[in-house]
C-alpha positions in Angstrom: 59.3 -79.7 -25.3 55.5 -79.2 -23.4 53.3 -82.1 -23.7 50.6 -80.6 -25.6 53.3 -78.7 -27.7 54.4 -82.3 -28.3 50.9 -83.8 -29.3 50.4 -80.9 -31.9 53.6 -81.6 -33.5 52.4 -86.0 -33.7 49.5 -84.2 -35.8 51.6 -82.3 -38.3 53.2 -84.7 -41.3 55.9 -82.4 -42.9 55.6 -82.1 -47.1 58.4 -82.1 -48.5 59.8 -81.4 -52.5 59.9 -84.1 -54.5 62.9 -83.3 -56.0 65.3 -81.5 -53.3 63.6 -82.2 -49.8 63.4 -79.0 -49.1 60.1 -78.5 -46.3 57.6 -77.4 -48.5 54.4 -76.7 -45.4 53.0 -79.2 -43.4 49.6 -81.1 -43.6 47.2 -81.2 -40.7 45.6 -84.2 -41.2 43.2 -83.4 -38.1 42.2 -80.1 -38.9 41.7 -81.0 -42.9 44.4 -78.3 -43.9 47.7 -77.8 -45.7 50.4 -74.7 -44.4 52.7 -73.2 -46.4 54.7 -70.3 -45.1 57.7 -68.3 -46.3 58.9 -65.6 -44.8 56.0 -63.2 -44.5 53.8 -65.3 -46.4 51.4 -67.9 -45.3 49.3 -69.8 -47.5 45.9 -72.2 -46.1 44.4 -74.7 -48.1 41.2 -75.8 -45.7 40.1 -78.7 -47.4 36.4 -79.4 -45.5 33.7 -79.1 -47.4 32.1 -81.5 -50.0 34.2 -82.2 -53.2 35.0 -84.6 -55.4 38.6 -86.3 -54.5 40.2 -84.8 -57.6 41.2 -81.2 -56.3 44.9 -80.7 -56.0 47.2 -77.8 -54.7 50.5 -77.2 -56.6 53.6 -75.1 -55.1 56.8 -74.5 -56.9 59.7 -75.4 -54.6 61.6 -71.8 -54.1 64.8 -73.8 -53.6 64.7 -75.6 -57.3 61.8 -75.0 -58.8 60.3 -78.3 -59.0 56.3 -78.5 -59.5 55.2 -80.1 -56.5 51.2 -81.0 -56.1 49.9 -82.3 -53.3 45.9 -84.6 -54.2 43.3 -84.7 -51.6 43.4 -88.3 -52.4 46.9 -88.2 -51.3 46.2 -86.9 -48.0 44.1 -90.1 -46.9 41.5 -88.8 -45.8 38.3 -90.2 -45.4 35.8 -88.0 -47.1 32.7 -89.2 -45.5 34.0 -87.6 -42.2 34.8 -84.3 -42.5 34.5 -81.6 -39.9 31.6 -79.3 -40.2 
């Protein structure tokens, strides 16, 4: 794997279903995004900007139908140092 590709992969945190452990998406803390892809559907949750830490993203697992929740506060992002 080329070095640039490896560095990119190191910045991503995989988000797995809490119940069946299938990968739901990836969290890119550097870009402050959650990316979810399934076949032709791509969902991007961008948490840049001013917000309280109580917003959340809910995704139903495509395998087991479990409701998975990712809250901004769970992402360990310093909201005072967000990108503009």
